[in-house]
N, CA and C of each residue as an Amber inpcrd file, in Angstrom:
protein
   231
   2.9740000 -53.4790000  12.5740000   3.7220000 -54.3860000  11.7990000
   5.2220000 -53.9200000  11.6850000   6.0720000 -54.9530000  11.9670000
   7.5220000 -54.6710000  11.8150000   7.7500000 -54.5540000  10.3080000
   8.7870000 -53.4880000   9.9860000   9.1360000 -53.2670000   8.6870000
  10.0610000 -54.1090000   8.1260000  10.2540000 -54.3370000   6.8920000
  11.4710000 -55.1040000   6.2370000  12.5090000 -54.1250000   6.3630000
  13.8090000 -54.5570000   6.2010000  15.0350000 -53.6160000   6.0870000
  15.7000000 -54.0940000   4.9910000  16.0280000 -53.0420000   4.1320000
  16.6980000 -53.2900000   2.8510000  18.1330000 -52.6670000   3.0040000
  19.0390000 -53.5860000   3.1020000  20.5280000 -53.1240000   3.1710000
  21.2340000 -53.0810000   1.7240000  21.8240000 -51.9580000   1.6510000
  22.7130000 -51.9490000   0.4050000  23.8950000 -50.9160000   0.5740000
  24.7000000 -50.8250000  -0.4230000  25.9960000 -50.2400000  -0.4420000
  26.1090000 -49.0270000  -1.4020000  25.0440000 -48.6890000  -2.2010000
  24.9780000 -47.5920000  -3.0910000  25.2970000 -47.8310000  -4.3480000
  25.9030000 -49.0680000  -4.7630000  26.3150000 -49.3950000  -6.1600000
  25.1600000 -49.4030000  -6.9890000  25.3840000 -49.2880000  -8.3990000
  24.1790000 -49.4080000  -9.3050000  23.3440000 -50.4950000  -9.1360000
  23.7700000 -51.7260000  -8.7610000  22.9040000 -52.8360000  -8.6540000
  22.1160000 -52.6300000  -7.5360000  22.5920000 -52.0790000  -6.3700000
  21.8510000 -51.7880000  -5.1080000  20.8080000 -50.9150000  -5.1250000
  21.1830000 -49.8460000  -5.9120000  20.1580000 -48.7080000  -6.1630000
  18.9680000 -49.0830000  -6.9980000  19.1650000 -49.8890000  -8.0090000
  18.1230000 -50.4540000  -8.6910000  17.3900000 -51.3400000  -8.0870000
  17.9590000 -52.2200000  -7.1680000  17.2520000 -53.1840000  -6.2160000
  16.3090000 -52.5490000  -5.2350000  16.9010000 -51.2560000  -4.7310000
  16.1500000 -50.5260000  -3.8670000  14.8750000 -49.9340000  -4.3930000
  15.0930000 -49.4140000  -5.5990000  13.8690000 -48.7950000  -6.3290000
  12.6640000 -49.8900000  -6.6780000  13.1890000 -51.0250000  -6.8550000
  12.3860000 -52.1420000  -7.2090000  11.6160000 -52.5680000  -5.9800000
  12.3430000 -52.8740000  -4.8370000  11.8200000 -53.3040000  -3.5430000
  10.7470000 -52.2110000  -3.1680000  11.1200000 -50.9030000  -3.0650000
  10.0860000 -49.8000000  -2.8300000   8.9130000 -49.9520000  -3.6010000
   9.0480000 -50.2300000  -4.9950000   7.9050000 -50.1970000  -5.8680000
   6.9600000 -51.3890000  -5.6110000   7.5320000 -52.6590000  -5.0700000
   6.9430000 -53.7460000  -5.0170000   6.1080000 -53.8180000  -3.5030000
   6.8400000 -53.3510000  -2.4480000   6.3700000 -53.4190000  -1.0500000
   5.8640000 -52.0180000  -0.4790000   6.1410000 -51.1200000  -1.1270000
   5.9110000 -49.6770000  -0.6380000   6.8590000 -49.1180000   0.2940000
   7.2490000 -47.8480000   0.1500000   8.2900000 -47.1360000   1.0440000
   7.8520000 -47.1690000   2.5050000   6.4700000 -47.2390000   2.8460000
   6.1400000 -47.2590000   4.1550000   6.3710000 -48.5750000   4.9280000
   6.5970000 -49.5980000   4.2020000   6.7370000 -51.0620000   4.5960000
   8.1530000 -51.4290000   4.7260000   9.1370000 -50.5410000   4.2210000
  10.5750000 -50.9690000   4.2320000  11.4100000 -49.8040000   4.6960000
  12.4180000 -50.1650000   5.4500000  13.4330000 -49.1760000   5.9500000
  14.6790000 -49.5130000   5.1600000  15.2470000 -48.5040000   4.5450000
  16.5270000 -48.6260000   3.6380000  17.5310000 -48.0910000   4.5510000
  18.7420000 -49.0900000   4.5540000  19.9510000 -48.9160000   5.1520000
  20.9970000 -48.7380000   4.0460000  21.6010000 -47.5930000   3.8870000
  22.6610000 -47.4230000   2.8050000  24.0040000 -47.3990000   3.7220000
  24.7840000 -48.3380000   3.5530000  26.1620000 -48.4540000   4.2530000
  27.0940000 -47.3710000   3.8540000  26.9490000 -46.7770000   2.7550000
  27.8040000 -45.7010000   2.3810000  27.5860000 -44.5140000   3.2050000
  26.3580000 -44.4990000   3.8990000  25.8350000 -43.2940000   4.6610000
  25.8730000 -43.7620000   6.2250000  25.8950000 -45.0960000   6.5210000
  25.8540000 -45.4400000   7.9400000  26.2450000 -46.8970000   8.1090000
  27.5860000 -46.9590000   8.2760000  28.3270000 -48.1450000   8.4480000
  28.1530000 -48.7370000   9.8760000  27.4980000 -47.9350000  10.7400000
  27.2590000 -48.3360000  12.0870000  26.2910000 -49.5350000  12.0340000
  25.6050000 -49.8460000  11.1450000  24.5220000 -50.7490000  11.1980000
  25.0410000 -52.1140000  10.5680000  26.3460000 -52.2310000  10.2620000
  26.7950000 -53.3890000   9.6490000  26.7080000 -54.5170000  10.6490000
  26.9850000 -54.4760000  11.8920000  26.8510000 -55.6070000  12.7700000
  25.5170000 -55.9570000  12.8950000  24.6050000 -55.0700000  12.9890000
  23.1930000 -55.3910000  12.8770000  22.6560000 -56.3760000  11.7150000
  23.2610000 -55.9840000  10.3960000  22.9270000 -56.8070000   9.2550000
  23.4500000 -58.1080000   9.4480000  24.8530000 -58.2290000   9.7770000
  25.5310000 -59.4820000  10.0640000  24.6720000 -60.3750000  11.0240000
  24.3980000 -59.8290000  12.1060000  23.5160000 -60.4900000  13.1610000
  22.2300000 -60.9990000  12.5520000  21.6920000 -60.3770000  11.6330000
  20.4030000 -60.8020000  10.9630000  20.5690000 -61.9780000   9.9960000
  21.9960000 -62.0490000   9.5970000  22.1410000 -63.1610000   8.5860000
  22.5780000 -62.5500000   7.1160000  22.6710000 -61.3060000   7.1450000
  23.1610000 -60.7630000   5.8720000  24.6080000 -61.0710000   5.4070000
  24.7730000 -61.6730000   4.3070000  26.0600000 -62.0050000   3.8830000
  26.7880000 -61.0040000   2.7790000  25.6610000 -60.5920000   1.9440000
  26.1530000 -59.6620000   0.8470000  24.9090000 -58.6620000   0.6710000
  25.3990000 -57.6040000  -0.0340000  24.3000000 -56.7240000  -0.3150000
  24.2720000 -56.5280000  -1.9800000  22.9890000 -56.2120000  -2.4670000
  21.8100000 -55.8350000  -1.6440000  21.0390000 -57.0350000  -1.0490000
  20.4230000 -56.8650000   0.0690000  19.7640000 -57.8620000   0.8290000
  18.5450000 -57.2320000   1.5330000  17.5060000 -57.9530000   1.5930000
  16.3430000 -57.6670000   2.2890000  16.0070000 -58.5510000   3.4910000
  15.9170000 -58.1280000   4.5770000  15.5170000 -58.7560000   5.7700000
  13.9860000 -58.5950000   5.9440000  13.1510000 -59.5890000   5.7640000
  11.6840000 -59.5200000   5.9320000  11.3050000 -59.2460000   7.1170000
  10.0110000 -58.8710000   7.3370000   9.4410000 -58.4990000   8.6020000
   9.5140000 -59.7650000   9.6500000   9.4370000 -61.0770000   9.0810000
   9.6530000 -62.1780000   9.7730000  11.0470000 -62.6540000  10.1130000
  12.1530000 -61.7410000   9.6610000  13.4540000 -62.2300000   9.8520000
  14.2480000 -62.8870000   8.8530000  13.5000000 -63.2360000   7.7920000
  14.1790000 -64.0410000   6.6910000  15.0740000 -63.1140000   5.8000000
  16.2730000 -63.5640000   5.4490000  17.0960000 -62.7990000   4.6500000
  17.0450000 -63.1890000   3.2910000  16.7220000 -62.2680000   2.1400000
  16.6730000 -62.5420000   0.9610000  17.8610000 -61.7970000   0.2830000
  18.8660000 -62.4120000  -0.1890000  19.9920000 -61.8940000  -0.8690000
  19.5330000 -61.6330000  -2.3980000  19.7140000 -60.5080000  -2.7620000
  19.1710000 -60.0180000  -4.0820000  20.4610000 -59.7210000  -5.0710000
  20.4670000 -60.5490000  -6.2490000  21.6350000 -60.3570000  -7.0580000
  22.9640000 -60.4320000  -6.1660000  23.9670000 -59.6340000  -6.5750000
  25.1580000 -59.7290000  -5.8700000  25.8630000 -58.3690000  -6.2500000
  26.0650000 -57.6240000  -5.2110000  26.8130000 -56.2870000  -5.3920000
  28.1110000 -56.3930000  -4.6510000  28.1250000 -56.6900000  -3.3060000
  29.4050000 -56.8920000  -2.6080000  29.1310000 -57.5420000  -1.2670000
  30.2090000 -58.3850000  -0.7810000  30.2000000 -58.9740000   0.4860000
  30.1530000 -57.7600000   1.6580000  29.7910000 -58.2030000   2.8500000
  29.8500000 -57.2130000   3.9990000  31.2380000 -56.8180000   4.3290000
  32.2000000 -57.8510000   3.9850000  33.6370000 -57.5220000   4.2150000
  34.1740000 -56.6550000   3.2490000  33.6430000 -56.5550000   1.9860000
  33.9660000 -55.5670000   1.0930000  33.4110000 -54.1770000   1.5450000
  32.1980000 -53.9770000   1.9510000  31.5330000 -52.8700000   2.4590000
  32.2060000 -52.3810000   3.6210000  32.7000000 -53.3540000   4.5690000
  33.3610000 -52.7550000   5.7070000  34.7520000 -52.1010000   5.2210000
  35.5030000 -52.7590000   4.2200000  36.5180000 -51.9590000   3.7560000
  37.8630000 -52.4030000   4.3670000
């Protein structure tokens, strides 16, 4: 089964959302991408339809924008 991907920028809103997502669906079912550590995956997130972080891309490819931390343009800097 394909993993969900959780994208975030490391802000407090994002970190809390990451902890909740892992608690809900399990660490083995989600890949966490922290843009503060790996900006090379910004294009991947944009191509998946992510507009802001934190966001979860489900295993079926649906984008769930969770709360609001920053736009991808903000993350890109």
